[in-house]
C-alpha positions, -999 to 999 in steps of 0.1 A, spaced: 560 229 211 545 197 221 554 162 212 529 158 182 541 190 168 576 177 169 568 142 155 547 160 127 576 180 115 600 151 116 577 128 98 571 156 71 611 161 68 616 125 64 588 120 37 602 151 20 639 138 18 625 104 5 604 119 -22 631 146 -35 659 116 -30 638 95 -53 633 122 -78 670 131 -81 680 91 -83 656 81 -108 670 81 -145 642 100 -163 641 85 -201 628 106 -232 614 96 -260 586 99 -288 553 98 -272 536 81 -301 559 50 -297 550 42 -264 521 15 -256 504 7 -226 525 -23 -223 555 -4 -219 542 22 -196 529 -5 -171 564 -20 -174 582 14 -168 559 22 -136 566 -12 -120 600 -18 -133 618 15 -139 601 37 -115 589 8 -89 603 27 -60 589 63 -71 556 47 -72 553 32 -41 566 65 -23 539 83 -41 515 58 -29 527 61 7 524 99 4 490 96 -8 480 73 20 496 94 44 472 125 31 444 103 31 450 94 69 457 130 75 424 142 61 405 113 79 419 127 111 414 164 106 376 156 96 371 135 127 349 152 153 357 155 186 333 134 210 323 153 241 
């Protein structure tokens, strides 16, 4: 195993710990869906679930960078 493989494994494991930890820590509220408006959804996303929202954004950004890296052709 080379250094890049080990670094990738450590990075993926760290992200997995962060995502699973944030899912376990969040208190998931349940309620009637018809009583929820867009203002309440916006407040919930940025107030109650702010950390989870940021972690998901980080994971999506990392996936985008990985896709660009994999799609890049080698110059010879």
